[in-house]
LORO-849606 format. One record per residue: residue number from 0; residue in three letters; x, y, z of N, C-alpha, C in turn. Coordinates in pm, 1 decimal. Layout:
residues N
<node NUM; Ala; <X; Y; Z>; <X; Y; Z>; <X; Y; Z>>;
...
This chain:
residues 115
<node 0; Met; <83.3; -117.9; 0.0>; <0.0; 0.0; 0.0>; <87.8; 124.3; 0.0>>;
<node 1; Ser; <44.3; 223.4; -67.5>; <122.8; 345.2; -79.3>; <91.5; 443.5; 31.5>>;
<node 2; Gly; <-3.2; 408.3; 116.6>; <-36.7; 499.3; 224.3>; <-147.6; 594.8; 185.5>>;
<node 3; Asp; <-202.2; 578.3; 68.1>; <-311.8; 661.8; 22.7>; <-434.8; 633.7; 109.7>>;
<node 4; Pro; <-499.6; 736.3; 164.3>; <-615.3; 714.3; 251.6>; <-728.6; 637.5; 182.5>>;
<node 5; Asn; <-746.7; 656.5; 55.4>; <-852.3; 586.7; -17.6>; <-823.1; 437.7; -25.5>>;
<node 6; Glu; <-697.5; 403.0; -48.9>; <-660.1; 261.6; -55.4>; <-674.1; 195.2; 80.6>>;
<node 7; Glu; <-635.5; 266.1; 186.1>; <-647.9; 210.6; 321.1>; <-795.0; 188.8; 356.7>>;
<node 8; Glu; <-878.3; 284.1; 320.9>; <-1022.2; 271.8; 346.8>; <-1080.8; 155.0; 267.1>>;
<node 9; Leu; <-1037.7; 140.9; 143.0>; <-1085.0; 32.0; 59.3>; <-1043.8; -102.7; 116.5>>;
<node 10; Glu; <-921.4; -114.8; 165.6>; <-873.4; -238.8; 225.8>; <-951.0; -270.9; 353.7>>;
<node 11; Arg; <-980.5; -169.9; 433.1>; <-1056.9; -189.1; 555.3>; <-1198.2; -238.4; 523.1>>;
<node 12; Leu; <-1260.0; -184.6; 422.7>; <-1393.3; -227.9; 380.3>; <-1390.9; -372.1; 329.2>>;
<node 13; Arg; <-1285.8; -406.8; 255.1>; <-1272.4; -544.1; 206.6>; <-1262.1; -642.4; 323.7>>;
<node 14; Glu; <-1182.9; -604.1; 424.0>; <-1165.7; -690.0; 541.7>; <-1298.7; -707.4; 616.1>>;
<node 15; Gln; <-1374.1; -599.2; 629.1>; <-1505.0; -608.9; 693.9>; <-1597.3; -702.6; 615.5>>;
<node 16; Lys; <-1594.5; -693.5; 486.1>; <-1679.3; -778.4; 401.3>; <-1638.8; -925.1; 416.9>>;
<node 17; Arg; <-1507.5; -953.1; 422.3>; <-1461.2; -1090.7; 443.4>; <-1513.2; -1145.9; 575.9>>;
<node 18; Glu; <-1506.5; -1064.3; 680.8>; <-1554.4; -1106.5; 812.9>; <-1704.4; -1134.8; 809.1>>;
<node 19; Gln; <-1779.9; -1050.0; 740.3>; <-1924.4; -1071.6; 729.0>; <-1953.9; -1203.2; 656.8>>;
<node 20; Leu; <-1880.2; -1230.5; 551.2>; <-1901.2; -1354.2; 476.9>; <-1867.5; -1476.6; 562.5>>;
<node 21; Lys; <-1760.3; -1467.7; 641.2>; <-1723.9; -1578.1; 730.7>; <-1834.7; -1601.9; 832.5>>;
<node 22; Asp; <-1888.7; -1492.2; 888.4>; <-1996.5; -1505.6; 986.3>; <-2120.3; -1569.4; 923.6>>;
<node 23; Gln; <-2153.6; -1527.9; 803.4>; <-2270.4; -1584.6; 735.5>; <-2251.1; -1732.4; 706.2>>;
<node 24; Met; <-2131.2; -1771.6; 668.2>; <-2104.7; -1912.8; 639.7>; <-2118.4; -1993.9; 768.6>>;
<node 25; Gly; <-2071.4; -1939.8; 879.0>; <-2082.3; -2007.7; 1007.3>; <-2227.0; -2025.5; 1048.7>>;
<node 26; Glu; <-2309.9; -1924.0; 1026.3>; <-2451.8; -1933.7; 1059.3>; <-2520.3; -2037.6; 972.7>>;
<node 27; Gly; <-2483.4; -2046.7; 848.3>; <-2542.2; -2146.3; 758.8>; <-2511.5; -2287.0; 805.8>>;
<node 28; Glu; <-2389.9; -2308.9; 855.8>; <-2352.9; -2440.5; 906.7>; <-2433.5; -2473.2; 1032.1>>;
<node 29; Gly; <-2456.6; -2374.3; 1117.0>; <-2536.1; -2395.4; 1237.6>; <-2679.1; -2434.2; 1204.3>>;
<node 30; Glu; <-2734.0; -2370.7; 1103.2>; <-2870.1; -2403.9; 1059.3>; <-2875.4; -2545.1; 1002.8>>;
<node 31; Ala; <-2772.3; -2585.0; 931.0>; <-2768.5; -2720.5; 874.9>; <-2761.8; -2823.6; 986.7>>;
<node 32; Val; <-2684.8; -2795.2; 1090.0>; <-2674.7; -2886.4; 1204.2>; <-2810.0; -2896.8; 1274.1>>;
<node 33; Asp; <-2878.6; -2783.1; 1290.5>; <-3011.4; -2784.1; 1351.6>; <-3108.6; -2866.4; 1268.8>>;
<node 34; Ala; <-3103.1; -2850.9; 1137.8>; <-3194.5; -2925.4; 1049.9>; <-3167.6; -3075.2; 1059.8>>;
<node 35; Lys; <-3040.9; -3115.0; 1063.7>; <-3007.2; -3256.8; 1075.8>; <-3054.8; -3311.8; 1209.4>>;
<node 36; Arg; <-3036.9; -3232.7; 1316.2>; <-3079.4; -3277.9; 1449.1>; <-3231.8; -3295.2; 1454.1>>;
<node 37; Gln; <-3305.1; -3201.2; 1394.3>; <-3450.4; -3210.6; 1391.1>; <-3495.3; -3330.8; 1308.8>>;
<node 38; Gln; <-3426.2; -3358.3; 1198.9>; <-3460.4; -3472.5; 1115.6>; <-3434.6; -3602.8; 1190.8>>;
<node 39; Ala; <-3323.1; -3611.0; 1262.2>; <-3292.9; -3731.2; 1339.9>; <-3395.7; -3750.5; 1450.6>>;
<node 40; Glu; <-3437.7; -3642.7; 1513.4>; <-3538.9; -3650.0; 1619.6>; <-3672.5; -3698.6; 1562.2>>;
<node 41; Ala; <-3708.6; -3650.6; 1444.4>; <-3833.6; -3693.4; 1381.1>; <-3828.1; -3841.9; 1344.8>>;
<node 42; Gln; <-3713.9; -3887.8; 1296.3>; <-3698.8; -4029.5; 1263.8>; <-3707.7; -4115.5; 1389.1>>;
<node 43; Lys; <-3647.0; -4067.5; 1498.1>; <-3651.7; -4141.9; 1624.3>; <-3795.6; -4153.4; 1673.5>>;
<node 44; Lys; <-3871.1; -4044.0; 1666.0>; <-4011.1; -4046.4; 1708.9>; <-4093.4; -4141.4; 1622.8>>;
<node 45; Ala; <-4066.2; -4143.8; 1493.3>; <-4139.9; -4233.4; 1404.0>; <-4110.8; -4379.3; 1437.4>>;
<node 46; Val; <-3986.5; -4412.4; 1465.7>; <-3949.3; -4549.3; 1501.4>; <-4016.3; -4588.6; 1632.7>>;
<node 47; Leu; <-4014.5; -4498.1; 1730.5>; <-4076.9; -4527.9; 1859.5>; <-4227.6; -4545.5; 1844.0>>;
<node 48; Arg; <-4290.0; -4461.3; 1762.8>; <-4434.1; -4471.9; 1739.0>; <-4468.5; -4606.0; 1674.1>>;
<node 49; Gln; <-4381.3; -4651.9; 1588.1>; <-4405.3; -4776.1; 1515.5>; <-4388.1; -4898.4; 1605.3>>;
<node 50; His; <-4293.4; -4895.8; 1696.6>; <-4258.0; -5016.3; 1771.3>; <-4308.3; -5020.5; 1915.0>>;
<node 51; Leu; <-4372.1; -4913.3; 1964.0>; <-4420.6; -4912.4; 2101.4>; <-4573.4; -4907.8; 2104.7>>;
<node 52; Thr; <-4631.2; -4982.9; 2197.9>; <-4774.9; -4972.0; 2219.7>; <-4801.7; -4845.2; 2299.7>>;
<node 53; Asp; <-4929.7; -4810.3; 2313.9>; <-4964.1; -4689.1; 2388.1>; <-4917.0; -4696.9; 2533.2>>;
<node 54; Gly; <-4935.2; -4811.6; 2596.9>; <-4893.7; -4828.5; 2735.7>; <-4743.2; -4814.3; 2751.8>>;
<node 55; Ala; <-4667.6; -4872.8; 2660.7>; <-4521.4; -4863.8; 2667.0>; <-4476.1; -4720.3; 2643.6>>;
<node 56; Arg; <-4543.4; -4651.4; 2553.3>; <-4508.8; -4511.6; 2525.4>; <-4536.4; -4423.9; 2647.1>>;
<node 57; Lys; <-4648.8; -4449.8; 2714.8>; <-4680.9; -4372.9; 2835.7>; <-4576.9; -4398.3; 2944.4>>;
<node 58; Arg; <-4539.0; -4524.5; 2961.1>; <-4439.2; -4557.6; 3063.0>; <-4305.9; -4490.1; 3031.1>>;
<node 59; Leu; <-4266.0; -4491.5; 2905.3>; <-4140.6; -4427.9; 2865.8>; <-4146.6; -4277.5; 2890.8>>;
<node 60; Asn; <-4258.6; -4214.3; 2859.7>; <-4272.3; -4070.9; 2884.8>; <-4265.0; -4039.8; 3034.0>>;
<node 61; Thr; <-4322.9; -4126.5; 3115.8>; <-4316.3; -4107.1; 3260.4>; <-4172.0; -4116.5; 3308.9>>;
<node 62; Val; <-4099.4; -4213.7; 3257.9>; <-3958.6; -4228.4; 3295.9>; <-3879.1; -4106.8; 3250.5>>;
<node 63; Lys; <-3907.0; -4057.3; 3129.7>; <-3834.0; -3941.4; 3078.7>; <-3858.4; -3816.9; 3163.4>>;
<node 64; Met; <-3977.8; -3807.1; 3222.1>; <-4005.6; -3692.0; 3308.7>; <-3925.4; -3699.4; 3438.5>>;
<node 65; Ser; <-3919.5; -3818.2; 3496.0>; <-3850.8; -3830.9; 3624.5>; <-3699.7; -3846.2; 3608.8>>;
<node 66; Lys; <-3657.1; -3919.4; 3506.1>; <-3514.3; -3941.9; 3483.1>; <-3485.4; -3925.1; 3333.3>>;
<node 67; Pro; <-3463.5; -3802.5; 3288.0>; <-3444.7; -3777.7; 3144.2>; <-3329.1; -3854.8; 3082.6>>;
<node 68; Asp; <-3220.0; -3871.4; 3157.2>; <-3104.9; -3940.8; 3099.9>; <-3135.7; -4089.0; 3078.2>>;
<node 69; Val; <-3206.9; -4151.2; 3170.8>; <-3244.2; -4292.4; 3154.8>; <-3342.9; -4306.9; 3039.4>>;
<node 70; Gly; <-3439.5; -4215.8; 3031.6>; <-3537.0; -4219.9; 2922.4>; <-3471.0; -4208.0; 2787.0>>;
<node 71; Glu; <-3371.6; -4121.3; 2777.8>; <-3299.4; -4102.9; 2651.2>; <-3220.6; -4229.0; 2615.2>>;
<node 72; Gln; <-3159.5; -4292.1; 2714.9>; <-3084.9; -4416.3; 2689.6>; <-3178.5; -4526.0; 2639.4>>;
<node 73; Val; <-3295.9; -4536.3; 2700.4>; <-3391.8; -4639.2; 2659.3>; <-3438.2; -4612.5; 2516.0>>;
<node 74; Glu; <-3465.6; -4486.7; 2484.2>; <-3505.7; -4453.1; 2347.1>; <-3397.1; -4491.7; 2247.7>>;
<node 75; Gln; <-3273.4; -4459.0; 2279.9>; <-3162.9; -4493.2; 2189.9>; <-3149.5; -4644.1; 2174.2>>;
<node 76; Gln; <-3170.6; -4716.5; 2282.5>; <-3162.5; -4862.9; 2277.1>; <-3271.3; -4919.4; 2186.6>>;
<node 77; Ile; <-3392.2; -4867.3; 2199.2>; <-3503.8; -4915.4; 2116.9>; <-3478.3; -4884.6; 1970.0>>;
<node 78; Val; <-3429.2; -4764.7; 1941.6>; <-3399.5; -4727.9; 1802.3>; <-3290.5; -4818.3; 1746.5>>;
<node 79; Ala; <-3188.9; -4847.7; 1827.8>; <-3080.4; -4935.8; 1782.7>; <-3133.1; -5076.9; 1755.8>>;
<node 80; Leu; <-3217.6; -5126.4; 1845.0>; <-3275.4; -5259.7; 1824.3>; <-3362.3; -5263.3; 1699.1>>;
<node 81; Ala; <-3439.5; -5159.1; 1678.6>; <-3526.9; -5153.3; 1561.4>; <-3446.3; -5144.4; 1432.6>>;
<node 82; Ser; <-3339.9; -5065.1; 1433.5>; <-3260.5; -5049.9; 1311.0>; <-3183.9; -5177.0; 1277.1>>;
<node 83; Ser; <-3151.4; -5256.5; 1379.3>; <-3081.8; -5382.1; 1351.5>; <-3178.6; -5496.6; 1323.1>>;
<node 84; Gly; <-3308.4; -5470.2; 1337.2>; <-3408.5; -5571.6; 1305.6>; <-3429.5; -5673.6; 1416.5>>;
<node 85; Arg; <-3390.8; -5639.6; 1538.6>; <-3402.3; -5735.1; 1647.9>; <-3533.0; -5721.4; 1726.4>>;
<node 86; Ile; <-3622.9; -5635.7; 1681.6>; <-3753.1; -5622.4; 1747.4>; <-3855.9; -5694.4; 1662.3>>;
<node 87; Gln; <-3919.8; -5794.1; 1722.1>; <-4029.3; -5861.4; 1653.6>; <-4160.2; -5808.4; 1711.6>>;
<node 88; Gly; <-4245.2; -5753.9; 1627.5>; <-4372.0; -5699.9; 1674.0>; <-4351.8; -5568.8; 1746.1>>;
<node 89; Glu; <-4443.0; -5543.3; 1840.4>; <-4435.2; -5420.5; 1917.0>; <-4387.5; -5449.2; 2058.3>>;
<node 90; Ile; <-4333.5; -5345.9; 2120.0>; <-4293.9; -5356.6; 2259.9>; <-4413.1; -5311.5; 2343.6>>;
<node 91; Asp; <-4464.9; -5404.8; 2425.4>; <-4577.1; -5369.2; 2510.8>; <-4525.5; -5320.0; 2645.5>>;
<node 92; Glu; <-4618.2; -5290.9; 2735.4>; <-4579.6; -5233.6; 2863.7>; <-4493.3; -5330.0; 2945.5>>;
<node 93; Gln; <-4523.8; -5458.8; 2939.4>; <-4445.9; -5556.9; 3015.3>; <-4302.2; -5564.4; 2964.8>>;
<node 94; Lys; <-4285.5; -5566.1; 2833.1>; <-4150.1; -5567.2; 2777.0>; <-4075.6; -5437.8; 2810.8>>;
<node 95; Met; <-4149.1; -5327.2; 2814.8>; <-4087.9; -5199.0; 2849.5>; <-4038.4; -5202.8; 2994.3>>;
<node 96; Lys; <-4117.0; -5262.1; 3084.0>; <-4073.7; -5274.4; 3223.5>; <-3943.7; -5354.4; 3232.0>>;
<node 97; Glu; <-3937.2; -5464.4; 3156.7>; <-3816.0; -5546.9; 3157.3>; <-3696.1; -5467.7; 3104.1>>;
<node 98; Leu; <-3717.9; -5395.5; 2997.4>; <-3611.3; -5314.8; 2938.2>; <-3563.6; -5207.9; 3036.2>>;
<node 99; Leu; <-3656.9; -5145.0; 3104.7>; <-3620.4; -5043.0; 3202.9>; <-3544.0; -5104.5; 3319.4>>;
<node 100; Arg; <-3585.2; -5223.4; 3360.8>; <-3515.1; -5290.9; 3469.6>; <-3370.8; -5321.0; 3430.2>>;
<node 101; Glu; <-3351.8; -5361.9; 3306.4>; <-3217.2; -5391.8; 3257.6>; <-3131.6; -5265.6; 3246.3>>;
<node 102; Met; <-3193.0; -5155.1; 3207.0>; <-3118.1; -5032.5; 3181.0>; <-3085.5; -4953.7; 3307.6>>;
<node 103; Thr; <-3168.6; -4964.7; 3410.7>; <-3143.3; -4886.6; 3531.7>; <-3061.8; -4969.0; 3629.7>>;
<node 104; Pro; <-2964.1; -4908.2; 3690.2>; <-2883.9; -4981.8; 3788.7>; <-2966.6; -5008.7; 3913.9>>;
<node 105; Asp; <-2929.8; -5114.9; 3984.1>; <-2999.4; -5147.8; 4107.6>; <-2972.2; -5037.8; 4210.0>>;
<node 106; Ser; <-3078.9; -4998.9; 4275.9>; <-3058.9; -4898.3; 4380.6>; <-3006.8; -4968.6; 4504.4>>;
<node 107; Lys; <-2913.0; -4905.7; 4566.3>; <-2851.7; -4967.3; 4683.6>; <-2911.5; -4905.2; 4808.4>>;
<node 108; Ser; <-2939.0; -4989.2; 4903.0>; <-2990.8; -4937.2; 5028.4>; <-2877.8; -4936.2; 5130.3>>;
<node 109; Phe; <-2883.5; -4840.5; 5217.3>; <-2781.1; -4826.3; 5317.8>; <-2845.9; -4837.4; 5455.3>>;
<node 110; Asp; <-2783.2; -4911.1; 5542.8>; <-2827.7; -4919.3; 5679.2>; <-2737.9; -4830.4; 5762.1>>;
<node 111; Ile; <-2799.4; -4736.3; 5828.3>; <-2722.5; -4646.5; 5913.6>; <-2750.2; -4683.8; 6057.8>>;
<node 112; Arg; <-2646.2; -4714.6; 6127.6>; <-2659.4; -4751.9; 6267.4>; <-2599.2; -4641.6; 6353.6>>;
<node 113; Arg; <-2672.1; -4605.6; 6454.2>; <-2621.6; -4503.7; 6547.3>; <-2571.2; -4571.2; 6673.3>>;
<node 114; Arg; <-2465.0; -4522.9; 6723.9>; <-2407.8; -4581.7; 6846.1>; <-2446.9; -4503.1; 6968.4>>;
């Protein structure tokens, strides 16, 4: 640069435009990630709707309210079983209870003795 104020101003404007374009590209990637996440969530709901009876779905929703992490693990397990073809028919409430029993660790009881 020759130090001309017009050239310096022009370079500064170019740099601002580059930054704006980078920001816009980053936002576009974020939107794409959101769209993929929403699509995966919709597919998961469709699989669960297909393979769970009403009673099993209610039980799973109840578990998700009280223990969201356990509910999410059970959903992922059901989707994995369905995608591998290891689910025959629908999962009823009794099968859901068994699955929940397998997925949740045994609660330990403690005896406290006072001296």
